[in-house]
N, C-alpha and C positions, 0 to 999 in steps of 0.2 A: 565115559568117557566124557571127558570134562572139557570144555571151552573157558578154559579162563578169562574174566571180565578185568582188568585191571582200570582202575579208578586212576588218575589227572584232576585233583578239582580239593575247593573246597566247600563248606559249609555255609550258611550264615545261618544268620538269626535274625526274631522276626524283630528288627530296628528299623525306624523313619530313618530314611543315608536320607546324609546329608551334603555329601558332591554336589556337584554344580551335575545340574540336571533331574535330581533328587525326584524332582515336582512330578517329574512327565507316567512315575509308577505310582501305581494311586496303593492306599492304603492297605486296604484288603486283600491284595495281588503281593506272593515273594516266592522269590525263586529258590529253590536250594539245588545243590549238587552231593551226588555221593556217589558211594562205589558197590558194585554188588557182583558174586562171581556164584562158582556151579553151576550156569550153563551148559547146556547137551550140545556136541556138537556131533555129526553124523558126515562119512564124508568116505568116497571110495575114488579106483581112478579104472575109464573107460578108454577102451577103444574111440578115436576119430575114424567114421567114414570113409569119408574122402575129399578132400580141397580144391577148390575149383581151379586148375595150372595154367589153361589155357591164357591166361593171363598174364602171367610173370616174364618179365625182358632178361629171369635168366635161366640159362638150364645144367640141373642139376646130374651128373652124374659118378658114377662110382658108387664102390662095395665095404662097406665096413662094421666089425662086430664089438659089440659092446655085454660085457657079462653081465649088466643089470638089463638093457633094454632087446638085449641078442642081435641079428643079424635084422639089417637094411642093407636095400640093393634099389640104385635110383635110374631111371631112364628118359633116354630125350626120344620125342620124333618129332621131325620139322619135315619144313618144305623150304627149299631154294630157290632164291630169282637170277634167271638171269641179267646178264649187262645190259644184255639189249634183243629185244626183237627183232624177229629177221634179220640172226646172224648168219654172216659166209663164211666159213671158212678159207674157202680157197684152192683154186688145185691143186689136186693129190695130196689133200693134207691128212696127216694122221697124229696121230699122240703122240707123243713120247714116256708123259706119267701124269699124274691128279694128285693131288695132296689136299684133305679135307681139314683147315687149318683154325682151331677153338681159339677163341684170348680168352687168360685167366682171369675171374672177377673177386679168385675168393676160393676157399674150401674150411673143411672144417673135418676132422679125427685127427688122423696118424699121419701125414703125407711120406715120408720114409717107407711107408709099407706099400707093394709094386702094386699099382692094378693091370688090369687086363681090358681093353674096350674088341669091344667086338661094334662093325660099323656094318649095315645093312639094308639093300636098297628096300622103299616102303613099296608093298604092293597092291596098297587100301589106300587112297585119295582122302583127303581133310571133306570134313562137309561145312562148307560155309553158313549154315545152320547152326553147326553143333557145338557146346559150349564144352570144355575137352576138363575130365576132371582125371587126378592123380590112380586112379582105378580103372586106369580104362585104356586101351594097348591099340593097337592097329598091328593090319598081317601087312609081312616080310616076306619077300621074296629067300627063296632056300639060296643063294649064291651067298659067301661070306665076301664083303671086298673091302675089309680086311680088320687085322686080328693083330691089334699091338700094343704088349706089354711096357710099362713105363713106370720111374717113379713120380710121379706130381713134381713140376717147376714151382708151384705160382705166383711164386719173388723173386723170380728169377729171370732179369731178361734176356731176350729171345734170342739166340744168333743165328741168323738167314743165308744163305749165301755171301759171309761175307762182309753181314750189315748189321750190325748191333742193334735189335730194335727196344722202344723206351717204354716195352713190355712185355709178361709171361706169355707164350703164345704154347698151344699143342699143337703140334703136327704129324700125321697118320696121315702115311700114304695109304693109297685106295685102290684097288686094281683095274690097271691101265681099260683093260676094258672099258668099261664103263663111260672112260673117257671117251673112245675109238665112237663109244656108242653116241654118244653124242653127236661127233662127226659124223654120222653118218648118216642120223636123221636131223638134218639139217633144218629137213622141212616142218618139222616139229617145232620150232622155232621162229615159225610164220604169228601167231599171239599168242594171249594169255593162255586161254582154255587149253587149245592143243597141244602147248607144253609142261602144263600141269596133270593133264591127264597122259603125257607121255613118261613124265618121270614126275614122281609125287614124291620123291622125298626123301631122309634117312635117318635110319632109326642106331642109335646110338646106347649101346647100352655095355655095364659091366659086368663082367663073367667074379664069381665068387673064387676071391682067394686068400691064401692065411691071415693072421696079425688082423690085429687092430682094424686098419686101410680108414679112410676116410671115401668123405662126396668134394667133389673140382664142380665150383661153380662159375661158367662159362658166358660172357656177353653174350648174347646172341645178333644184336644188331649193333654191335662193335666192327670197323673198320677192317680190322683186322682177321673177323671171324671170316669165312667162306672156302670155299670148293675153289680152288685155282686150276684148271687143265696149262698143260704145257703141250705145245705144241708144234709141229714147222707143218711147211707147206710145200708146193715148186721155188718161191722167190725168197720168206721168212721164217723166222725162227719168233712163234712169239705166245701170250698165254693170254687167258682169258678165265673171268671170275663167275662164281655164281654166288652174292650174297644172302641171306637173313633182314631181310624188310623188315616195316613196322605193321606191312600188307601181310605176311607170311605168317600162316598157322604154324605154333608149335607147342607144347605143352610137355610136360612132365610125368613118369608112372612110378607111385610109390609102393613100394613092398618093402614089410615087418614081421618078421619071422621070431616073436617074444617069448616063443617055445624056443628057442636055443641057447638063450642064457641058462646066466649059470645058478642062478634065484631069479627062475621068471614072477612077473609082476601075477598077481594076484586079480584081477578084473572084476569091476563089478561087486567088490569083498566089503562091507561095509564093518565086518565082525571085526576078523584082524588088519587094522588100517594103523599097522607102525608106523609105512612108507607111502608118501606119495609122488603120482609121477607124470609128468612133462613131457613131451617129445613133437618137435616140429614133423612138420611136411606128410600130414595127413599118419601120427602117432597114436600118443596118449593126451588122453586129457582129466583133469579129476575134477569128482563134482564136489560139493561141501552143500551145509544145508546146517541154517542155527533154530533146532526146531520150537526152543520153548521161548522164546526174542518175544514175543506179544503174550505165550500166557505169562512170563513173568513182570510183563511192564501195565498188564491187566489188573494182575492181581495187586497193583499201587494203593490204585483206587485213585488216582488222580493223572493228570495231564503229562505226557512223558516229552524231554524235547530232546533229540538228543545235536548233543553237540559237538562232538568228536567218535565214529564206530571207526577203528585202526588194526587193521586185519593186518597178521605181521606169518609170516613161513620162513623158515629156517632149514635151511641146505642138513642133508643128513650126514653123519659118521665115512671115513674110507671104506670102511665094510657095510657092508648091507646083506645080513645073510649069508657071511662068508663068499657073498661076490664083491670086488674091487669095482672100488668108483669110484672114478678114474677122470676125477674134475680138471683132469692138467690138457690129460688130449683133448673131451670129449667134455667140454668148458659149459657151461649154464647158461641160459634165456638170456643176455642183455635183457630184453623185457619180456614182462608177460601181461596178458592180456584177459577179466574178468567180467561174465555178464551175467544178465540171469536168463534163469533157463527158463524155457518157453513150449517146452514138450518131449519127445524122445529127442534128441540132437539135435533140435533147435534152439537157439537164446536169442538175445535182443539188446541192444549198447545201456550200461546203467547210464542214468540221469548224473551219476557224480563221474563220469567221467567226462561229459561233456562241459562241464568247469569249468578243468584246464587240466593240463601234464601236468605238469606239478604237482595239483591239487592232488591228483588222483594216484601218484605211484604207477607200481608195477615195475620200476628200475630195478634192478639186480647190483646191490651194494656189499658186499663185506660181506658174503650169505647168508642173507638174508630179503626177505622180498617185503614191502609192504601192501598197500591200498587206501585209502579212503575213503570207507562206504556208508558216508552221515547221512544219504538219501534215502539210498538202499533199507538200511537199518531201519527210521524213521520211517521209511512205507509198512513196515511190514509190522511197525509197531499201532499206526493207524489203521493197519486194515484189521487188525485183530489179529485170535487163536483164531477162529469160523472161518478165514480165507485159507484157501491152498499157498501151500509155499511151494514149490517148485524149487528153490535152492539156485547155487549157481554154476557156472560152469568153470573154471579157471585152465587158461590154454596158451600156448610160443603164441606170443603176437608177428603176427604174418607169416606163420605158417605152411600157407602155400609154396616155401621156397626160402622157410628158415630149417633147420634138420638138427637146430638144440638138443641138447633135454638135460633132464633135470629131476633129484630126486630131494624129496624136502619132506619133514618128519609131516606124522599125521595123528590125531588125538592119544591115539594110544601107546606114542612114543614114550617110554622109561621113565626119561628125564623130562619131568614138565614142566621148567625152565624151558626147554624147547621148542616145546611141541606147537601146534595151529593155536592162532591165539590171538584172541580179539579184546582191543583195549578200549573200551566203554565209556567215556565219559557224556554225562547224562543231568538233565536239572527238572524239577520236579515243579509245578503250574499251579497253585492253587489257590482258590480265592473264599474269603471267611466270607 
């Protein structure tokens, strides 16, 4: 497995410079620029354990299937706040209908595929002291409040009661019984504690459906996201809204079944790594390591200054082990992140990232992603081969609410000009 290190540089001779400022460099010190190649790289793809999803304002719901990454299912658990506490419904109040409305903020996948959302009431409340992760769930009541089949329209203005909104929304009619329950339990609206003990929230889950599918993004705190109760009493016909506020709890649960893929990912395999993978929403990350950089630098018997260390990832072809690599529907991430591995599943931000976003890189452009790792590689060299090198993790940026995915070529990819590569420009500093 070869990590190609390509040089961009020139060599200097031992000649006293005559340009302005040349007197700043002692005659005993000379800087040379060299190139080198044939340094090993090891890599594999690994599952992401879980991510904190209770901090996101996006609600991700949907079911999708890709031939390489397999099936993905996403559901949400959320509280709703009453418009006011101490609500009074009036004499002889009766629920006419009740609707869950969700404001679209985007999508990922194939929106021409039919989706089916199931809505249930929560039977388990949120705990104010708990942080909720993507592998957690809350218990729900058995009754189904809604089973709604539709095709997502995240880019189409909605028409409600003959009023065209400048916003795309999904409206799901709920069982009128829950609306009547609100009216019959007027006393539960007296305080926040009583209300959340009575109505703990909703679970919105997508059922598995045929086709590629998609994930819908909904804006939790948008004014168009609400439960609206239509009711009448002895004198009036009225509506009452429940919203998701910034004080409400909500989180997403993500389930990936990579075994259903046409060409399943070979996890934790550093032997056959022709392809490497990243997938957001607690899906897949890639681990890489440059095991011989420090030993190589030590063998030079001189000081090595890294001028530039540029890591380049190149997207894989349209077919990967017989599976369609459908980047038109399942588009690559806009941004990747690379971090220093500190332990099993733990990592730390690289010093290179603090320089600037433009310097660090990670943006997807024309089928490739590049990072500058100057400081990281320099530290490997300064630490020497004796210090343990745990490598790097590569993953999707904002992975807690970004379900994008990508396949890129590993060190064993057949076309060596398109493998994962580190382009290294460095100087040797010697003293006579």
